[in-house]
N, CA, C and O atoms as a GROMACS GRO file, in nm:
protein
  616
    1UNK      N    1  -8.886  10.089  -0.029
    1UNK     CA    2  -8.903   9.938  -0.016
    1UNK      C    3  -8.826   9.915   0.114
    1UNK      O    4  -8.733   9.982   0.158
    2UNK      N    5  -8.884   9.807   0.165
    2UNK     CA    6  -8.844   9.750   0.287
    2UNK      C    7  -8.788   9.598   0.254
    2UNK      O    8  -8.862   9.521   0.192
    3UNK      N    9  -8.667   9.561   0.293
    3UNK     CA   10  -8.576   9.427   0.274
    3UNK      C   11  -8.641   9.357   0.400
    3UNK      O   12  -8.602   9.389   0.513
    4UNK      N   13  -8.737   9.265   0.383
    4UNK     CA   14  -8.812   9.192   0.480
    4UNK      C   15  -8.730   9.073   0.522
    4UNK      O   16  -8.768   8.961   0.487
    5UNK      N   17  -8.627   9.086   0.590
    5UNK     CA   18  -8.551   8.980   0.640
    5UNK      C   19  -8.612   8.927   0.767
    5UNK      O   20  -8.572   8.819   0.811
    6UNK      N   21  -8.702   8.991   0.825
    6UNK     CA   22  -8.758   8.950   0.967
    6UNK      C   23  -8.833   8.808   0.952
    6UNK      O   24  -8.854   8.732   1.047
    7UNK      N   25  -8.870   8.785   0.822
    7UNK     CA   26  -8.953   8.668   0.792
    7UNK      C   27  -8.854   8.540   0.800
    7UNK      O   28  -8.899   8.428   0.822
    8UNK      N   29  -8.726   8.562   0.781
    8UNK     CA   30  -8.624   8.461   0.797
    8UNK      C   31  -8.573   8.420   0.637
    8UNK      O   32  -8.507   8.319   0.609
    9UNK      N   33  -8.615   8.508   0.554
    9UNK     CA   34  -8.566   8.474   0.412
    9UNK      C   35  -8.509   8.605   0.371
    9UNK      O   36  -8.558   8.711   0.408
   10UNK      N   37  -8.396   8.595   0.289
   10UNK     CA   38  -8.312   8.699   0.244
   10UNK      C   39  -8.361   8.768   0.124
   10UNK      O   40  -8.318   8.879   0.095
   11UNK      N   41  -8.447   8.709   0.054
   11UNK     CA   42  -8.488   8.760  -0.072
   11UNK      C   43  -8.641   8.812  -0.090
   11UNK      O   44  -8.698   8.798  -0.198
   12UNK      N   45  -8.693   8.864   0.003
   12UNK     CA   46  -8.809   8.921   0.014
   12UNK      C   47  -8.804   9.089   0.041
   12UNK      O   48  -8.733   9.140   0.128
   13UNK      N   49  -8.880   9.154  -0.035
   13UNK     CA   50  -8.878   9.283  -0.047
   13UNK      C   51  -9.031   9.346  -0.025
   13UNK      O   52  -9.126   9.308  -0.094
   14UNK      N   53  -9.040   9.422   0.053
   14UNK     CA   54  -9.210   9.474   0.046
   14UNK      C   55  -9.200   9.623  -0.004
   14UNK      O   56  -9.134   9.713   0.048
   15UNK      N   57  -9.291   9.632  -0.131
   15UNK     CA   58  -9.301   9.759  -0.184
   15UNK      C   59  -9.392   9.850  -0.110
   15UNK      O   60  -9.377   9.972  -0.107
   16UNK      N   61  -9.486   9.786  -0.049
   16UNK     CA   62  -9.582   9.887   0.061
   16UNK      C   63  -9.631   9.777   0.153
   16UNK      O   64  -9.580   9.666   0.158
   17UNK      N   65  -9.743   9.820   0.229
   17UNK     CA   66  -9.826   9.730   0.307
   17UNK      C   67  -9.741   9.725   0.456
   17UNK      O   68  -9.766   9.635   0.536
   18UNK      N   69  -9.649   9.818   0.483
   18UNK     CA   70  -9.588   9.812   0.586
   18UNK      C   71  -9.568   9.960   0.657
   18UNK      O   72  -9.564  10.058   0.584
   19UNK      N   73  -9.556   9.973   0.782
   19UNK     CA   74  -9.516  10.110   0.848
   19UNK      C   75  -9.396  10.097   0.936
   19UNK      O   76  -9.367   9.998   1.004
   20UNK      N   77  -9.328  10.209   0.925
   20UNK     CA   78  -9.191  10.212   1.020
   20UNK      C   79  -9.227  10.308   1.140
   20UNK      O   80  -9.272  10.421   1.124
   21UNK      N   81  -9.203  10.250   1.256
   21UNK     CA   82  -9.232  10.316   1.383
   21UNK      C   83  -9.092  10.326   1.459
   21UNK      O   84  -8.998  10.248   1.450
   22UNK      N   85  -9.100  10.441   1.536
   22UNK     CA   86  -8.973  10.448   1.625
   22UNK      C   87  -9.007  10.384   1.758
   22UNK      O   88  -9.118  10.389   1.810
   23UNK      N   89  -8.897  10.321   1.809
   23UNK     CA   90  -8.905  10.236   1.929
   23UNK      C   91  -8.792  10.280   2.018
   23UNK      O   92  -8.715  10.358   1.963
   24UNK      N   93  -8.769  10.252   2.126
   24UNK     CA   94  -8.683  10.269   2.227
   24UNK      C   95  -8.540  10.192   2.166
   24UNK      O   96  -8.426  10.219   2.206
   25UNK      N   97  -8.570  10.106   2.077
   25UNK     CA   98  -8.464  10.003   2.023
   25UNK      C   99  -8.426  10.040   1.873
   25UNK      O  100  -8.341   9.975   1.812
   26UNK      N  101  -8.483  10.135   1.822
   26UNK     CA  102  -8.456  10.174   1.699
   26UNK      C  103  -8.596  10.180   1.624
   26UNK      O  104  -8.706  10.188   1.679
   27UNK      N  105  -8.570  10.173   1.480
   27UNK     CA  106  -8.713  10.174   1.417
   27UNK      C  107  -8.756  10.030   1.412
   27UNK      O  108  -8.676   9.936   1.409
   28UNK      N  109  -8.887  10.018   1.410
   28UNK     CA  110  -8.966   9.900   1.414
   28UNK      C  111  -9.065   9.890   1.282
   28UNK      O  112  -9.121   9.990   1.236
   29UNK      N  113  -9.077   9.786   1.240
   29UNK     CA  114  -9.165   9.780   1.107
   29UNK      C  115  -9.283   9.694   1.157
   29UNK      O  116  -9.267   9.599   1.234
   30UNK      N  117  -9.398   9.731   1.110
   30UNK     CA  118  -9.536   9.669   1.121
   30UNK      C  119  -9.579   9.652   0.996
   30UNK      O  120  -9.590   9.747   0.919
   31UNK      N  121  -9.612   9.505   0.957
   31UNK     CA  122  -9.673   9.465   0.840
   31UNK      C  123  -9.817   9.429   0.855
   31UNK      O  124  -9.864   9.355   0.942
   32UNK      N  125  -9.886   9.494   0.754
   32UNK     CA  126 -10.017   9.473   0.751
   32UNK      C  127 -10.049   9.350   0.704
   32UNK      O  128  -9.986   9.311   0.606
   33UNK      N  129 -10.157   9.261   0.765
   33UNK     CA  130 -10.191   9.134   0.724
   33UNK      C  131 -10.081   9.034   0.711
   33UNK      O  132 -10.073   8.958   0.614
   34UNK      N  133  -9.996   9.034   0.812
   34UNK     CA  134  -9.863   8.955   0.816
   34UNK      C  135  -9.892   8.816   0.795
   34UNK      O  136  -9.812   8.753   0.726
   35UNK      N  137  -9.998   8.754   0.846
   35UNK     CA  138 -10.035   8.607   0.814
   35UNK      C  139 -10.045   8.575   0.694
   35UNK      O  140  -9.992   8.476   0.644
   36UNK      N  141 -10.125   8.670   0.625
   36UNK     CA  142 -10.153   8.652   0.481
   36UNK      C  143 -10.010   8.662   0.404
   36UNK      O  144  -9.979   8.579   0.319
   37UNK      N  145  -9.942   8.750   0.432
   37UNK     CA  146  -9.812   8.777   0.356
   37UNK      C  147  -9.727   8.640   0.378
   37UNK      O  148  -9.654   8.587   0.294
   38UNK      N  149  -9.746   8.608   0.479
   38UNK     CA  150  -9.629   8.460   0.529
   38UNK      C  151  -9.693   8.361   0.436
   38UNK      O  152  -9.619   8.308   0.353
   39UNK      N  153  -9.831   8.327   0.438
   39UNK     CA  154  -9.880   8.233   0.368
   39UNK      C  155  -9.878   8.250   0.195
   39UNK      O  156  -9.891   8.153   0.120
   40UNK      N  157  -9.862   8.369   0.153
   40UNK     CA  158  -9.847   8.386   0.016
   40UNK      C  159  -9.686   8.352  -0.023
   40UNK      O  160  -9.658   8.282  -0.119
   41UNK      N  161  -9.591   8.407   0.058
   41UNK     CA  162  -9.445   8.352   0.059
   41UNK      C  163  -9.439   8.218   0.062
   41UNK      O  164  -9.367   8.171  -0.027
   42UNK      N  165  -9.494   8.132   0.140
   42UNK     CA  166  -9.511   7.998   0.153
   42UNK      C  167  -9.547   7.932   0.033
   42UNK      O  168  -9.482   7.836  -0.010
   43UNK      N  169  -9.651   7.981  -0.027
   43UNK     CA  170  -9.708   7.931  -0.149
   43UNK      C  171  -9.602   7.936  -0.277
   43UNK      O  172  -9.576   7.847  -0.358
   44UNK      N  173  -9.553   8.064  -0.266
   44UNK     CA  174  -9.436   8.102  -0.386
   44UNK      C  175  -9.319   8.000  -0.358
   44UNK      O  176  -9.259   7.944  -0.450
   45UNK      N  177  -9.292   7.981  -0.239
   45UNK     CA  178  -9.170   7.880  -0.205
   45UNK      C  179  -9.199   7.735  -0.258
   45UNK      O  180  -9.124   7.672  -0.332
   46UNK      N  181  -9.308   7.698  -0.216
   46UNK     CA  182  -9.368   7.563  -0.250
   46UNK      C  183  -9.382   7.520  -0.400
   46UNK      O  184  -9.376   7.405  -0.443
   47UNK      N  185  -9.402   7.635  -0.471
   47UNK     CA  186  -9.418   7.622  -0.619
   47UNK      C  187  -9.291   7.654  -0.700
   47UNK      O  188  -9.288   7.636  -0.821
   48UNK      N  189  -9.183   7.704  -0.629
   48UNK     CA  190  -9.059   7.729  -0.705
   48UNK      C  191  -8.998   7.602  -0.771
   48UNK      O  192  -9.008   7.490  -0.723
   49UNK      N  193  -8.942   7.629  -0.871
   49UNK     CA  194  -8.862   7.505  -0.952
   49UNK      C  195  -8.722   7.520  -0.867
   49UNK      O  196  -8.683   7.622  -0.810
   50UNK      N  197  -8.649   7.379  -0.873
   50UNK     CA  198  -8.545   7.377  -0.818
   50UNK      C  199  -8.556   7.337  -0.655
   50UNK      O  200  -8.665   7.320  -0.600
   51UNK      N  201  -8.442   7.325  -0.594
   51UNK     CA  202  -8.427   7.271  -0.473
   51UNK      C  203  -8.449   7.391  -0.357
   51UNK      O  204  -8.395   7.499  -0.377
   52UNK      N  205  -8.518   7.374  -0.253
   52UNK     CA  206  -8.524   7.472  -0.162
   52UNK      C  207  -8.388   7.493  -0.066
   52UNK      O  208  -8.316   7.404  -0.020
   53UNK      N  209  -8.377   7.626  -0.050
   53UNK     CA  210  -8.251   7.678   0.034
   53UNK      C  211  -8.278   7.613   0.190
   53UNK      O  212  -8.388   7.570   0.223
   54UNK      N  213  -8.203   7.612   0.248
   54UNK     CA  214  -8.198   7.569   0.405
   54UNK      C  215  -8.316   7.687   0.483
   54UNK      O  216  -8.398   7.656   0.569
   55UNK      N  217  -8.297   7.811   0.432
   55UNK     CA  218  -8.382   7.892   0.496
   55UNK      C  219  -8.517   7.894   0.452
   55UNK      O  220  -8.605   7.939   0.526
   56UNK      N  221  -8.545   7.843   0.324
   56UNK     CA  222  -8.670   7.822   0.271
   56UNK      C  223  -8.741   7.700   0.341
   56UNK      O  224  -8.861   7.696   0.366
   57UNK      N  225  -8.659   7.609   0.365
   57UNK     CA  226  -8.698   7.475   0.427
   57UNK      C  227  -8.745   7.508   0.588
   57UNK      O  228  -8.843   7.456   0.640
   58UNK      N  229  -8.669   7.590   0.644
   58UNK     CA  230  -8.694   7.630   0.789
   58UNK      C  231  -8.812   7.727   0.784
   58UNK      O  232  -8.887   7.731   0.882
   59UNK      N  233  -8.836   7.811   0.670
   59UNK     CA  234  -8.962   7.886   0.655
   59UNK      C  235  -9.067   7.805   0.664
   59UNK      O  236  -9.146   7.816   0.758
   60UNK      N  237  -9.081   7.720   0.574
   60UNK     CA  238  -9.197   7.625   0.573
   60UNK      C  239  -9.228   7.548   0.701
   60UNK      O  240  -9.343   7.539   0.744
   61UNK      N  241  -9.122   7.492   0.762
   61UNK     CA  242  -9.130   7.417   0.896
   61UNK      C  243  -9.207   7.525   0.989
   61UNK      O  244  -9.317   7.501   1.038
   62UNK      N  245  -9.156   7.615   1.003
   62UNK     CA  246  -9.200   7.727   1.106
   62UNK      C  247  -9.349   7.760   1.080
   62UNK      O  248  -9.429   7.772   1.173
   63UNK      N  249  -9.384   7.775   0.947
   63UNK     CA  250  -9.503   7.816   0.897
   63UNK      C  251  -9.622   7.704   0.932
   63UNK      O  252  -9.742   7.728   0.942
   64UNK      N  253  -9.547   7.562   0.951
   64UNK     CA  254  -9.662   7.481   0.993
   64UNK      C  255  -9.668   7.453   1.158
   64UNK      O  256  -9.744   7.379   1.221
   65UNK      N  257  -9.563   7.536   1.203
   65UNK     CA  258  -9.570   7.538   1.352
   65UNK      C  259  -9.500   7.409   1.424
   65UNK      O  260  -9.538   7.372   1.534
   66UNK      N  261  -9.411   7.354   1.365
   66UNK     CA  262  -9.342   7.240   1.422
   66UNK      C  263  -9.212   7.260   1.441
   66UNK      O  264  -9.155   7.354   1.384
   67UNK      N  265  -9.144   7.169   1.529
   67UNK     CA  266  -9.001   7.180   1.580
   67UNK      C  267  -8.928   7.100   1.491
   67UNK      O  268  -8.985   7.013   1.425
   68UNK      N  269  -8.790   7.125   1.483
   68UNK     CA  270  -8.698   7.045   1.420
   68UNK      C  271  -8.719   6.899   1.440
   68UNK      O  272  -8.724   6.819   1.346
   69UNK      N  273  -8.731   6.866   1.579
   69UNK     CA  274  -8.749   6.732   1.622
   69UNK      C  275  -8.865   6.668   1.560
   69UNK      O  276  -8.858   6.561   1.499
   70UNK      N  277  -8.969   6.733   1.576
   70UNK     CA  278  -9.099   6.668   1.526
   70UNK      C  279  -9.091   6.660   1.373
   70UNK      O  280  -9.153   6.571   1.316
   71UNK      N  281  -9.027   6.738   1.312
   71UNK     CA  282  -9.012   6.727   1.148
   71UNK      C  283  -8.912   6.603   1.113
   71UNK      O  284  -8.923   6.531   1.014
   72UNK      N  285  -8.811   6.592   1.218
   72UNK     CA  286  -8.716   6.486   1.180
   72UNK      C  287  -8.776   6.344   1.205
   72UNK      O  288  -8.747   6.248   1.134
   73UNK      N  289  -8.863   6.336   1.314
   73UNK     CA  290  -8.941   6.225   1.316
   73UNK      C  291  -9.045   6.186   1.226
   73UNK      O  292  -9.067   6.068   1.198
   74UNK      N  293  -9.126   6.311   1.168
   74UNK     CA  294  -9.199   6.262   1.039
   74UNK      C  295  -9.130   6.232   0.929
   74UNK      O  296  -9.182   6.157   0.847
   75UNK      N  297  -8.999   6.284   0.906
   75UNK     CA  298  -8.938   6.258   0.786
   75UNK      C  299  -8.841   6.137   0.783
   75UNK      O  300  -8.783   6.095   0.682
   76UNK      N  301  -8.831   6.078   0.934
   76UNK     CA  302  -8.754   5.973   0.915
   76UNK      C  303  -8.604   6.009   0.947
   76UNK      O  304  -8.526   5.913   0.938
   77UNK      N  305  -8.564   6.097   0.973
   77UNK     CA  306  -8.423   6.161   0.983
   77UNK      C  307  -8.376   6.191   1.122
   77UNK      O  308  -8.455   6.173   1.215
   78UNK      N  309  -8.264   6.231   1.145
   78UNK     CA  310  -8.234   6.280   1.302
   78UNK      C  311  -8.253   6.431   1.290
   78UNK      O  312  -8.257   6.495   1.185
   79UNK      N  313  -8.264   6.475   1.408
   79UNK     CA  314  -8.288   6.623   1.431
   79UNK      C  315  -8.165   6.723   1.380
   79UNK      O  316  -8.171   6.836   1.331
   80UNK      N  317  -8.062   6.644   1.409
   80UNK     CA  318  -7.934   6.708   1.351
   80UNK      C  319  -7.919   6.701   1.191
   80UNK      O  320  -7.837   6.772   1.134
   81UNK      N  321  -7.991   6.625   1.129
   81UNK     CA  322  -7.986   6.646   0.990
   81UNK      C  323  -8.090   6.755   0.933
   81UNK      O  324  -8.071   6.815   0.828
   82UNK      N  325  -8.183   6.771   1.001
   82UNK     CA  326  -8.268   6.878   0.994
   82UNK      C  327  -8.210   7.019   1.020
   82UNK      O  328  -8.236   7.113   0.944
   83UNK      N  329  -8.138   7.029   1.119
   83UNK     CA  330  -8.057   7.133   1.147
   83UNK      C  331  -7.949   7.184   1.044
   83UNK      O  332  -7.927   7.300   1.008
   84UNK      N  333  -7.884   7.060   1.004
   84UNK     CA  334  -7.784   7.097   0.897
   84UNK      C  335  -7.834   7.155   0.775
   84UNK      O  336  -7.782   7.248   0.714
   85UNK      N  337  -7.969   7.074   0.735
   85UNK     CA  338  -8.013   7.132   0.615
   85UNK      C  339  -8.057   7.277   0.626
   85UNK      O  340  -8.055   7.356   0.531
   86UNK      N  341  -8.099   7.306   0.750
   86UNK     CA  342  -8.160   7.453   0.768
   86UNK      C  343  -8.036   7.547   0.767
   86UNK      O  344  -8.044   7.660   0.717
   87UNK      N  345  -7.924   7.499   0.823
   87UNK     CA  346  -7.813   7.589   0.842
   87UNK      C  347  -7.732   7.602   0.692
   87UNK      O  348  -7.692   7.708   0.644
   88UNK      N  349  -7.721   7.485   0.637
   88UNK     CA  350  -7.642   7.489   0.521
   88UNK      C  351  -7.712   7.472   0.379
   88UNK      O  352  -7.641   7.479   0.279
   89UNK      N  353  -7.828   7.455   0.368
   89UNK     CA  354  -7.909   7.434   0.259
   89UNK      C  355  -7.887   7.332   0.170
   89UNK      O  356  -7.904   7.348   0.050
   90UNK      N  357  -7.844   7.209   0.225
   90UNK     CA  358  -7.807   7.085   0.131
   90UNK      C  359  -7.926   7.001   0.161
   90UNK      O  360  -7.904   6.908   0.238
   91UNK      N  361  -8.075   7.017   0.107
   91UNK     CA  362  -8.162   6.931   0.168
   91UNK      C  363  -8.175   6.812   0.049
   91UNK      O  364  -8.181   6.838  -0.071
   92UNK      N  365  -8.177   6.710   0.094
   92UNK     CA  366  -8.191   6.587  -0.005
   92UNK      C  367  -8.318   6.611  -0.064
   92UNK      O  368  -8.412   6.665  -0.006
   93UNK      N  369  -8.320   6.561  -0.200
   93UNK     CA  370  -8.423   6.569  -0.295
   93UNK      C  371  -8.574   6.509  -0.221
   93UNK      O  372  -8.676   6.578  -0.219
   94UNK      N  373  -8.568   6.406  -0.179
   94UNK     CA  374  -8.686   6.338  -0.115
   94UNK      C  375  -8.746   6.414  -0.012
   94UNK      O  376  -8.868   6.419  -0.004
   95UNK      N  377  -8.653   6.490   0.088
   95UNK     CA  378  -8.689   6.566   0.199
   95UNK      C  379  -8.770   6.682   0.146
   95UNK      O  380  -8.884   6.710   0.183
   96UNK      N  381  -8.698   6.747   0.053
   96UNK     CA  382  -8.736   6.882  -0.003
   96UNK      C  383  -8.888   6.875  -0.064
   96UNK      O  384  -8.975   6.961  -0.049
   97UNK      N  385  -8.900   6.742  -0.141
   97UNK     CA  386  -9.042   6.710  -0.192
   97UNK      C  387  -9.146   6.678  -0.083
   97UNK      O  388  -9.266   6.698  -0.099
   98UNK      N  389  -9.092   6.626   0.027
   98UNK     CA  390  -9.178   6.576   0.137
   98UNK      C  391  -9.225   6.690   0.211
   98UNK      O  392  -9.345   6.690   0.238
   99UNK      N  393  -9.155   6.789   0.249
   99UNK     CA  394  -9.205   6.918   0.305
   99UNK      C  395  -9.279   7.003   0.235
   99UNK      O  396  -9.365   7.070   0.294
  100UNK      N  397  -9.259   7.015   0.092
  100UNK     CA  398  -9.353   7.080   0.015
  100UNK      C  399  -9.488   7.022   0.025
  100UNK      O  400  -9.587   7.091   0.048
  101UNK      N  401  -9.492   6.876   0.007
  101UNK     CA  402  -9.625   6.811   0.015
  101UNK      C  403  -9.686   6.840   0.162
  101UNK      O  404  -9.804   6.876   0.172
  102UNK      N  405  -9.599   6.821   0.281
  102UNK     CA  406  -9.654   6.852   0.406
  102UNK      C  407  -9.707   6.988   0.417
  102UNK      O  408  -9.811   7.006   0.481
  103UNK      N  409  -9.642   7.094   0.356
  103UNK     CA  410  -9.698   7.229   0.358
  103UNK      C  411  -9.831   7.246   0.298
  103UNK      O  412  -9.927   7.300   0.353
  104UNK      N  413  -9.828   7.193   0.179
  104UNK     CA  414  -9.960   7.196   0.105
  104UNK      C  415 -10.092   7.144   0.173
  104UNK      O  416 -10.204   7.195   0.174
  105UNK      N  417 -10.047   7.032   0.226
  105UNK     CA  418 -10.156   6.954   0.305
  105UNK      C  419 -10.204   7.035   0.428
  105UNK      O  420 -10.323   7.038   0.459
  106UNK      N  421 -10.099   7.107   0.502
  106UNK     CA  422 -10.127   7.165   0.596
  106UNK      C  423 -10.194   7.307   0.573
  106UNK      O  424 -10.267   7.359   0.658
  107UNK      N  425 -10.170   7.356   0.474
  107UNK     CA  426 -10.231   7.491   0.429
  107UNK      C  427 -10.397   7.466   0.385
  107UNK      O  428 -10.488   7.548   0.400
  108UNK      N  429 -10.408   7.339   0.332
  108UNK     CA  430 -10.532   7.318   0.295
  108UNK      C  431 -10.622   7.264   0.408
  108UNK      O  432 -10.741   7.236   0.396
  109UNK      N  433 -10.552   7.255   0.514
  109UNK     CA  434 -10.636   7.206   0.632
  109UNK      C  435 -10.655   7.060   0.637
  109UNK      O  436 -10.758   7.017   0.687
  110UNK      N  437 -10.562   6.978   0.590
  110UNK     CA  438 -10.567   6.848   0.610
  110UNK      C  439 -10.574   6.796   0.730
  110UNK      O  440 -10.463   6.781   0.780
  111UNK      N  441 -10.675   6.756   0.804
  111UNK     CA  442 -10.684   6.722   0.934
  111UNK      C  443 -10.611   6.590   0.978
  111UNK      O  444 -10.568   6.582   1.093
  112UNK      N  445 -10.599   6.503   0.903
  112UNK     CA  446 -10.514   6.383   0.941
  112UNK      C  447 -10.374   6.402   0.957
  112UNK      O  448 -10.300   6.334   1.028
  113UNK      N  449 -10.338   6.514   0.876
  113UNK     CA  450 -10.193   6.551   0.872
  113UNK      C  451 -10.160   6.639   0.987
  113UNK      O  452 -10.059   6.621   1.055
  114UNK      N  453 -10.255   6.742   1.010
  114UNK     CA  454 -10.241   6.820   1.144
  114UNK      C  455 -10.262   6.737   1.256
  114UNK      O  456 -10.214   6.781   1.360
  115UNK      N  457 -10.320   6.628   1.263
  115UNK     CA  458 -10.363   6.550   1.388
  115UNK      C  459 -10.211   6.462   1.407
  115UNK      O  460 -10.167   6.438   1.519
  116UNK      N  461 -10.144   6.420   1.287
  116UNK     CA  462 -10.042   6.336   1.298
  116UNK      C  463  -9.914   6.401   1.371
  116UNK      O  464  -9.838   6.348   1.451
  117UNK      N  465  -9.911   6.558   1.309
  117UNK     CA  466  -9.791   6.640   1.354
  117UNK      C  467  -9.846   6.682   1.496
  117UNK      O  468  -9.755   6.717   1.571
  118UNK      N  469  -9.957   6.687   1.543
  118UNK     CA  470 -10.005   6.725   1.678
  118UNK      C  471  -9.948   6.621   1.774
  118UNK      O  472  -9.888   6.656   1.876
  119UNK      N  473  -9.966   6.486   1.739
  119UNK     CA  474  -9.933   6.363   1.830
  119UNK      C  475  -9.768   6.381   1.838
  119UNK      O  476  -9.712   6.369   1.946
  120UNK      N  477  -9.699   6.411   1.723
  120UNK     CA  478  -9.548   6.402   1.738
  120UNK      C  479  -9.503   6.514   1.818
  120UNK      O  480  -9.405   6.503   1.891
  121UNK      N  481  -9.577   6.637   1.808
  121UNK     CA  482  -9.560   6.754   1.907
  121UNK      C  483  -9.593   6.719   2.036
  121UNK      O  484  -9.517   6.762   2.123
  122UNK      N  485  -9.692   6.649   2.071
  122UNK     CA  486  -9.745   6.607   2.218
  122UNK      C  487  -9.627   6.508   2.249
  122UNK      O  488  -9.582   6.534   2.361
  123UNK      N  489  -9.578   6.429   2.202
  123UNK     CA  490  -9.478   6.330   2.252
  123UNK      C  491  -9.354   6.398   2.281
  123UNK      O  492  -9.288   6.360   2.378
  124UNK      N  493  -9.308   6.511   2.196
  124UNK     CA  494  -9.207   6.582   2.219
  124UNK      C  495  -9.217   6.651   2.339
  124UNK      O  496  -9.121   6.658   2.415
  125UNK      N  497  -9.343   6.712   2.368
  125UNK     CA  498  -9.348   6.812   2.478
  125UNK      C  499  -9.344   6.709   2.613
  125UNK      O  500  -9.289   6.744   2.716
  126UNK      N  501  -9.409   6.581   2.599
  126UNK     CA  502  -9.399   6.502   2.710
  126UNK      C  503  -9.259   6.455   2.755
  126UNK      O  504  -9.231   6.434   2.873
  127UNK      N  505  -9.180   6.440   2.657
  127UNK     CA  506  -9.033   6.418   2.680
  127UNK      C  507  -8.983   6.526   2.753
  127UNK      O  508  -8.915   6.504   2.854
  128UNK      N  509  -9.010   6.648   2.713
  128UNK     CA  510  -8.952   6.764   2.802
  128UNK      C  511  -9.013   6.800   2.907
  128UNK      O  512  -9.014   6.920   2.933
  129UNK      N  513  -9.081   6.704   2.998
  129UNK     CA  514  -9.131   6.732   3.134
  129UNK      C  515  -9.046   6.714   3.248
  129UNK      O  516  -8.963   6.623   3.247
  130UNK      N  517  -9.059   6.788   3.344
  130UNK     CA  518  -8.980   6.741   3.460
  130UNK      C  519  -9.071   6.711   3.577
  130UNK      O  520  -9.170   6.783   3.587
  131UNK      N  521  -9.052   6.620   3.665
  131UNK     CA  522  -9.122   6.596   3.780
  131UNK      C  523  -9.074   6.652   3.895
  131UNK      O  524  -8.973   6.599   3.941
  132UNK      N  525  -9.126   6.756   3.960
  132UNK     CA  526  -9.099   6.826   4.093
  132UNK      C  527  -9.147   6.761   4.198
  132UNK      O  528  -9.269   6.747   4.211
  133UNK      N  529  -9.052   6.709   4.296
  133UNK     CA  530  -9.111   6.651   4.422
  133UNK      C  531  -9.075   6.757   4.525
  133UNK      O  532  -8.974   6.827   4.526
  134UNK      N  533  -9.192   6.758   4.625
  134UNK     CA  534  -9.173   6.847   4.735
  134UNK      C  535  -9.205   6.767   4.849
  134UNK      O  536  -9.295   6.683   4.852
  135UNK      N  537  -9.112   6.803   4.960
  135UNK     CA  538  -9.136   6.737   5.088
  135UNK      C  539  -9.228   6.822   5.170
  135UNK      O  540  -9.208   6.943   5.175
  136UNK      N  541  -9.323   6.768   5.233
  136UNK     CA  542  -9.423   6.837   5.314
  136UNK      C  543  -9.435   6.763   5.454
  136UNK      O  544  -9.377   6.659   5.486
  137UNK      N  545  -9.517   6.834   5.528
  137UNK     CA  546  -9.533   6.761   5.649
  137UNK      C  547  -9.624   6.646   5.653
  137UNK      O  548  -9.627   6.583   5.758
  138UNK      N  549  -9.698   6.608   5.557
  138UNK     CA  550  -9.751   6.480   5.518
  138UNK      C  551  -9.697   6.385   5.414
  138UNK      O  552  -9.763   6.299   5.355
  139UNK      N  553  -9.564   6.411   5.397
  139UNK     CA  554  -9.505   6.329   5.298
  139UNK      C  555  -9.462   6.401   5.160
  139UNK      O  556  -9.457   6.524   5.155
  140UNK      N  557  -9.438   6.337   5.072
  140UNK     CA  558  -9.367   6.378   4.941
  140UNK      C  559  -9.510   6.396   4.847
  140UNK      O  560  -9.605   6.320   4.859
  141UNK      N  561  -9.507   6.491   4.770
  141UNK     CA  562  -9.589   6.526   4.663
  141UNK      C  563  -9.525   6.555   4.552
  141UNK      O  564  -9.413   6.603   4.570
  142UNK      N  565  -9.565   6.538   4.427
  142UNK     CA  566  -9.515   6.555   4.307
  142UNK      C  567  -9.604   6.638   4.223
  142UNK      O  568  -9.726   6.628   4.240
  143UNK      N  569  -9.544   6.737   4.115
  143UNK     CA  570  -9.618   6.783   4.020
  143UNK      C  571  -9.529   6.768   3.896
  143UNK      O  572  -9.409   6.742   3.901
  144UNK      N  573  -9.607   6.789   3.775
  144UNK     CA  574  -9.528   6.767   3.650
  144UNK      C  575  -9.513   6.894   3.570
  144UNK      O  576  -9.623   6.938   3.538
  145UNK      N  577  -9.417   6.964   3.530
  145UNK     CA  578  -9.400   7.100   3.480
  145UNK      C  579  -9.321   7.051   3.340
  145UNK      O  580  -9.238   6.961   3.329
  146UNK      N  581  -9.371   7.139   3.243
  146UNK     CA  582  -9.287   7.131   3.114
  146UNK      C  583  -9.147   7.222   3.139
  146UNK      O  584  -9.146   7.326   3.204
  147UNK      N  585  -9.049   7.171   3.084
  147UNK     CA  586  -8.919   7.220   3.105
  147UNK      C  587  -8.908   7.337   2.980
  147UNK      O  588  -8.972   7.323   2.875
  148UNK      N  589  -8.839   7.429   3.001
  148UNK     CA  590  -8.822   7.549   2.904
  148UNK      C  591  -8.748   7.469   2.786
  148UNK      O  592  -8.649   7.402   2.816
  149UNK      N  593  -8.787   7.474   2.674
  149UNK     CA  594  -8.703   7.431   2.555
  149UNK      C  595  -8.707   7.528   2.463
  149UNK      O  596  -8.756   7.639   2.487
  150UNK      N  597  -8.652   7.490   2.342
  150UNK     CA  598  -8.614   7.590   2.236
  150UNK      C  599  -8.757   7.637   2.177
  150UNK      O  600  -8.854   7.562   2.183
  151UNK      N  601  -8.762   7.741   2.130
  151UNK     CA  602  -8.883   7.778   2.073
  151UNK      C  603  -8.897   7.688   1.938
  151UNK      O  604  -8.802   7.634   1.880
  152UNK      N  605  -9.047   7.682   1.897
  152UNK     CA  606  -9.065   7.589   1.790
  152UNK      C  607  -8.999   7.646   1.654
  152UNK      O  608  -8.989   7.572   1.556
  153UNK      N  609  -8.967   7.745   1.654
  153UNK     CA  610  -8.905   7.813   1.540
  153UNK      C  611  -8.759   7.814   1.538
  153UNK      O  612  -8.695   7.910   1.495
  154UNK      N  613  -8.705   7.706   1.584
  154UNK     CA  614  -8.540   7.698   1.617
  154UNK      C  615  -8.492   7.678   1.481
  154UNK      O  616  -8.372   7.666   1.460
   0.00000   0.00000   0.00000
């Protein structure tokens, strides 16, 4: 059995469906149909009784492909609040319920929800742009570049 902590959760074990490979950095694990497995885990988390742990909350956010900042805006809280919940696991009851509903809608292909999250992520992306000005023989020119920001799965 493999303790599958690579998914970000501490309580997942794989009985089969994986292979171990030697790499220059030590053993590596390859999981068959990983997307299907992650969707199964998310469904199990959404349906569990009791409050989500911080790691479960983060897992659902990452499976939806949204940043802490985008989720914070969607839930009407600060990015620091989301970060604290994910690190310490004290997710307020309303936010616990809201991320479960958001994940279920997302997993079922709810297009309005996807568009709403896409708009929030687009605004976030635009905020993290930098304007690069270059002096040339004919005057100044500018380009817009995206700054390197934290990965979505922060």
